[in-house]
C-alpha positions as CSV (number, residue, x, y, z in Angstrom):
1,M,184.8,77.2,108.7
2,S,182.0,75.9,110.9
3,K,182.7,73.1,113.4
4,L,181.9,69.6,112.4
5,I,179.1,68.2,114.7
6,T,179.5,64.6,115.6
7,K,176.7,62.0,115.7
8,E,176.8,61.9,119.5
9,E,176.5,65.7,119.7
10,A,173.6,65.7,117.1
11,D,171.8,63.1,119.3
12,N,172.1,65.4,122.3
13,R,170.8,68.4,120.5
14,L,167.9,66.4,119.1
15,L,167.0,65.1,122.6
16,K,166.8,68.7,123.9
17,K,164.9,70.0,121.0
18,H,162.2,67.3,120.8
19,N,162.3,65.8,124.3
20,G,163.1,62.3,123.0
21,N,160.2,62.1,120.6
22,I,162.5,61.8,117.6
23,K,165.4,59.4,117.0
24,L,168.3,60.0,114.7
25,L,169.0,56.8,112.6
26,R,171.4,57.9,109.9
27,Y,173.6,61.0,110.1
28,V,176.4,62.5,107.9
29,N,176.5,66.2,108.8
30,M,174.2,69.0,109.7
31,S,173.8,70.2,106.1
32,D,173.1,66.7,104.6
33,Y,170.0,64.6,104.6
34,A,169.6,62.4,107.6
35,T,167.1,59.6,108.5
36,F,164.8,60.2,111.5
37,E,162.2,58.0,113.3
38,C,159.2,59.3,115.3
39,Q,158.9,57.6,118.7
40,I,155.2,58.4,118.8
41,C,154.0,57.0,115.5
42,N,157.2,55.0,114.4
43,Y,157.2,56.9,111.0
44,K,160.6,57.2,109.3
45,W,161.5,60.1,107.0
46,E,164.5,61.9,105.5
47,A,165.3,65.6,106.0
48,T,168.3,67.7,106.4
49,A,169.7,67.3,109.9
50,K,169.7,71.0,110.5
51,S,165.9,71.4,109.7
52,V,165.0,68.9,112.5
53,I,167.8,69.3,115.0
54,T,168.3,73.1,114.8
55,N,165.1,74.5,113.3
56,G,162.8,72.2,115.2
57,N,160.8,70.6,112.4
58,G,158.9,67.6,113.7
59,C,157.4,64.4,112.4
60,P,155.4,65.1,109.2
61,E,152.8,62.4,110.0
62,C,152.1,63.6,113.4
63,R,151.7,67.1,112.0
64,K,149.0,65.8,109.6
65,V,147.1,64.4,112.6
66,I,147.4,67.6,114.5
67,L,146.2,69.7,111.5
68,S,143.4,67.2,110.9
69,E,142.1,67.6,114.5
70,K,142.4,71.4,114.3
71,H,140.3,71.5,111.2
72,S,137.9,68.7,111.9
73,F,134.2,68.9,111.0
74,S,131.4,66.4,111.3
75,Y,130.1,64.5,108.3
76,D,126.6,66.1,108.7
77,Y,128.1,69.6,108.8
78,I,130.1,69.2,105.5
79,K,127.2,67.5,103.8
80,E,124.8,70.3,104.7
81,Y,127.4,72.9,103.6
82,I,128.1,71.3,100.2
83,E,124.4,70.7,99.4
84,S,123.5,74.2,100.3
85,F,124.9,75.3,97.0
86,D,122.4,74.9,94.2
87,G,122.5,71.5,92.6
88,Y,125.6,70.1,94.4
89,K,125.4,66.7,96.1
90,L,127.8,64.9,98.4
91,L,128.3,61.3,97.2
92,S,130.9,60.1,99.7
93,D,129.5,58.4,102.8
94,K,132.3,59.3,105.2
95,Y,134.5,62.3,106.0
96,V,138.1,62.0,107.3
97,N,139.5,65.5,107.2
98,N,139.4,68.6,105.1
99,K,142.4,67.6,103.0
100,I,141.1,64.1,101.9
101,K,139.1,64.3,98.6
102,L,135.4,63.7,98.6
103,E,133.2,62.6,95.7
104,I,130.9,65.4,94.7
105,K,128.3,65.8,91.9
106,C,127.3,69.1,90.4
107,S,124.0,70.1,88.9
108,K,125.1,69.1,85.4
109,G,125.8,65.6,86.6
110,H,129.6,65.8,86.5
111,V,131.2,63.7,89.4
112,F,134.5,65.0,90.6
113,P,136.9,64.6,93.5
114,M,137.6,67.6,95.7
115,S,138.7,68.2,99.4
116,F,136.3,70.1,101.6
117,D,139.1,72.7,102.1
118,C,139.1,73.5,98.4
119,F,135.3,73.5,98.2
120,R,135.1,75.8,101.1
121,R,137.6,78.2,99.5
122,G,135.3,78.6,96.5
123,H,136.5,75.8,94.1
124,R,133.7,74.2,92.1
125,C,133.1,71.5,89.4
126,P,136.3,71.6,87.2
127,T,134.5,70.3,84.1
128,C,131.9,73.1,84.3
129,Q,134.7,75.7,84.7
130,Q,136.7,74.4,81.8
131,I,133.7,74.2,79.5
132,K,132.8,77.8,80.5
133,H,136.3,79.3,80.0
134,H,138.0,77.2,77.4
135,L,135.6,75.8,74.9
136,S,136.6,76.7,71.3
137,Q,135.1,75.1,68.2
138,R,138.1,76.0,66.0
139,V,140.4,73.4,67.5
140,P,138.2,70.4,66.7
141,D,138.0,71.6,63.0
142,K,141.8,71.6,62.9
143,I,141.9,68.1,64.5
144,F,139.7,66.6,61.9
145,K,141.7,68.2,59.2
146,L,144.9,66.7,60.6
147,L,143.2,63.3,60.9
148,K,142.2,63.3,57.2
149,E,145.6,64.6,56.0
150,N,147.5,61.8,57.9
151,E,145.0,59.0,57.0
152,L,143.9,58.5,60.6
153,E,140.5,57.5,61.8
154,F,138.9,59.4,64.7
155,I,137.5,57.1,67.5
156,E,136.5,59.4,70.4
157,F,137.2,62.1,73.0
158,P,136.8,59.7,76.0
159,D,136.1,62.6,78.4
160,G,134.5,65.0,75.9
161,Y,136.3,67.9,74.2
162,I,137.1,70.7,76.7
163,N,140.5,72.1,75.9
164,R,143.9,71.1,74.5
165,Q,144.5,68.9,77.6
166,S,141.6,66.7,76.6
167,I,142.3,63.2,75.3
168,I,141.8,62.0,71.8
169,I,141.8,58.3,70.7
170,F,142.4,57.6,67.0
171,K,143.4,54.6,64.8
172,C,146.0,54.4,61.9
173,K,145.5,52.6,58.6
174,L,147.4,49.6,60.0
175,G,144.9,49.3,62.9
176,H,147.0,50.6,65.7
177,T,145.1,52.6,68.3
178,S,146.8,55.6,69.9
179,T,145.9,57.9,72.8
180,K,147.2,61.5,73.0
181,T,146.4,64.8,74.5
182,I,145.0,67.2,71.8
183,R,148.0,69.4,72.3
184,D,150.5,66.6,71.5
185,F,148.3,65.4,68.6
186,I,148.5,68.9,67.0
187,K,152.2,69.0,67.4
188,R,152.7,65.4,66.0
189,P,149.6,63.9,64.3
190,T,151.1,60.4,63.9
191,C,150.4,56.9,65.2
192,T,152.4,56.2,68.4
193,E,153.0,52.5,67.6
194,C,154.0,53.2,64.0
195,T,156.5,55.9,65.2
196,K,158.1,53.3,67.6
197,I,158.4,50.7,64.9
198,K,160.0,53.2,62.5
199,V,162.5,54.4,65.1
200,S,163.3,50.8,66.1
201,E,163.9,49.7,62.5
202,S,166.0,52.8,61.8
203,Q,168.4,51.9,64.6
204,R,169.0,48.3,63.8
205,G,172.3,46.8,62.6
206,S,174.4,49.1,60.4
207,K,171.8,51.9,60.7
208,G,172.3,52.3,64.4
209,N,174.0,55.3,66.0
210,G,176.4,53.0,67.7
211,W,177.5,51.1,64.6
212,K,181.2,51.0,64.2
213,G,181.9,48.8,61.2
214,G,180.6,45.7,63.0
215,T,182.6,46.1,66.2
216,T,179.7,47.2,68.5
217,Y,178.8,44.7,71.2
218,L,175.5,43.0,70.5
219,S,173.9,43.9,73.8
220,S,174.7,47.6,73.3
221,N,172.7,47.5,70.0
222,I,169.6,45.6,71.3
223,K,169.3,47.0,74.8
224,P,168.1,50.5,73.7
225,M,165.2,48.8,71.8
226,M,163.5,47.8,75.0
227,I,161.3,50.9,75.0
228,E,158.1,49.4,76.3
229,W,159.9,47.6,79.1
230,K,161.6,50.9,80.2
231,Q,158.3,52.8,80.2
232,E,156.5,50.1,82.2
233,S,159.4,50.0,84.7
234,M,159.4,53.7,85.2
235,K,155.6,53.8,85.7
236,N,155.8,50.9,88.2
237,C,158.4,52.8,90.2
238,N,156.3,56.0,90.1
239,Y,159.2,57.6,88.3
240,K,161.4,57.7,91.4
241,C,164.3,55.9,92.9
242,V,162.9,53.0,94.8
243,I,165.6,53.4,97.6
244,T,165.7,57.2,98.1
245,G,162.2,58.1,96.7
246,K,164.0,60.9,94.8
247,H,165.0,61.6,91.2
248,F,166.3,58.5,89.4
249,N,169.1,58.2,86.7
250,D,169.1,54.6,85.7
251,I,166.8,51.6,85.2
252,H,168.4,48.5,86.8
253,H,167.7,45.0,85.5
254,L,166.8,42.8,88.5
255,Y,167.5,39.8,86.1
256,S,170.6,40.6,84.0
257,F,170.1,41.7,80.5
258,H,172.9,39.5,79.2
259,L,171.2,36.5,80.7
260,I,168.0,37.3,78.8
261,L,170.0,37.9,75.6
262,E,171.8,34.5,75.9
263,E,168.5,32.8,76.5
264,A,167.1,34.3,73.3
265,I,170.1,33.2,71.3
266,K,169.7,29.7,72.7
267,E,166.0,29.5,72.0
268,L,166.6,30.7,68.4
269,S,169.4,28.1,68.0
270,F,171.8,31.0,66.9
271,N,175.5,30.6,67.5
272,L,176.6,33.0,70.3
273,K,178.4,35.9,68.7
274,L,179.4,39.0,70.7
275,R,179.5,41.5,67.8
276,V,176.7,43.1,65.8
277,G,178.6,42.6,62.6
278,D,178.5,38.9,63.0
279,Y,174.7,38.9,62.5
280,T,172.6,39.8,59.5
281,N,170.0,42.5,59.7
282,E,167.3,39.9,59.5
283,E,168.8,37.9,62.4
284,L,169.0,41.1,64.5
285,I,165.3,41.8,63.9
286,V,164.3,38.3,65.0
287,L,166.7,38.4,67.9
288,T,165.4,41.8,69.2
289,N,161.8,40.6,69.0
290,K,162.7,37.4,71.0
291,V,164.5,39.5,73.7
292,K,161.4,41.7,74.0
293,E,159.2,38.6,74.3
294,L,161.5,37.1,77.1
295,H,161.5,40.3,79.0
296,N,158.0,39.5,80.0
297,K,159.1,36.4,81.8
298,Y,161.2,38.3,84.3
299,P,160.5,41.2,86.7
300,L,160.3,44.8,85.5
301,G,163.4,47.0,86.0
302,I,163.7,49.3,89.0
303,C,164.6,53.0,89.0
304,L,167.7,53.9,90.9
305,C,169.7,57.1,91.4
306,K,173.3,56.9,90.2
307,K,175.0,56.6,93.6
308,I,172.7,53.7,94.6
309,H,173.1,52.0,91.2
310,D,177.0,52.3,91.4
311,L,177.0,51.1,94.9
312,F,175.0,47.9,94.0
313,H,177.3,47.0,91.1
314,K,180.4,47.6,93.2
315,F,179.4,44.7,95.5
316,Y,177.5,42.5,93.1
317,G,179.2,43.1,89.7
318,F,177.6,43.6,86.4
319,R,176.8,40.1,85.3
320,N,174.5,37.3,86.5
321,N,172.5,39.7,88.7
322,T,169.3,38.4,90.3
323,P,166.3,39.8,92.2
324,E,167.6,38.0,95.3
325,Q,170.8,40.0,95.1
326,F,168.9,43.3,95.1
327,T,166.7,42.1,98.0
328,E,169.8,41.4,100.0
329,F,171.4,44.7,99.0
330,T,168.3,46.6,100.0
331,Q,168.4,45.0,103.5
332,R,172.1,45.8,103.9
333,Y,171.5,49.4,102.8
334,Y,168.6,49.9,105.3
335,N,170.9,48.3,108.0
336,F,173.3,51.2,107.3
337,E,176.1,48.8,106.1
338,F,177.1,51.1,103.3
339,D,176.9,54.4,105.2
340,H,180.7,54.6,105.8
341,L,181.2,54.4,102.0
342,L,178.7,57.2,101.3
343,E,180.3,59.3,104.0
344,E,183.7,58.9,102.5
345,K,182.2,59.9,99.1
346,Y,180.7,63.0,100.6
347,K,184.1,63.9,102.3
348,Y,185.9,63.4,99.0
349,K,183.4,65.5,97.2
350,N,183.7,68.4,99.7
351,I,187.5,68.3,99.4
352,L,187.2,68.6,95.6
353,L,184.7,71.4,95.9
354,K,187.1,73.3,98.2
355,K,190.1,72.8,95.9
356,T,188.0,73.9,92.8
357,G,186.1,76.6,94.7
């Protein structure tokens, strides 16, 4: 078994390895992720302690600057180079480095973003390449056949038809407009909005998967219907945990869902009933639509990984949660107030792994 390295010893090793240019902010052990701060550019990042302290990996931001200076070219040089190829024209009026994308136009008039590094390695207009290698007239024939069979009206290919990754916009007989890739459309030639409505209605009241003879809690039946709210919340968080920047497991309500539900019941002048079976199917439909409407009054949800989500509710409970609570929690987390709890969790997890291993 390897010797456990303390925070003080880790600091000393880091000092020798990086001459004081990097500071260790949060540390658990050498195998786990730690938080570092560059003393040159003040950038903070997470990496395994071993990769920085033992292997010598440095600040990622400083590395970008070094690489940029190493491969720097003048604007006049890259403009002359790009336009030396027949029909290509540089539209960008400034050049930062060979990794930052430039706006370039080809001889066919297609404008596209591409870094100078990619262009220099032989990459050219992606639209021209796709048209050259992937154009097939059989797929559009199949698309128009599917549109007719499913009573859908074709609107347009917004970027033109190139391949199965191209976008198609169409409309159903109820007037809903949908946007899909051609590949997804061929797999499921149906209106996106109509599908959502059908699924939502199939899960209401006694038809729901969670129905147990009227004993299911009301919130458990309505909460899964907030599909659009979930999608917008995930998109707003870039599909990552807002604290760790990694994979997320849950979408946290900054403003408690049960408060929104109670507000909806009050506005509709319904009597507060906790069980689904106490409401008619018609009342559930009205109530679900009202909850969806009220969601727009409050902040979107935030994506959290399980350990962060559990940690929040351990200190702030599961009811009456507010955005102010999460702001306070975030400040406490970045002030390392919860580190000892996370360390205990890691130790307990390691003990279990040893016993089961």
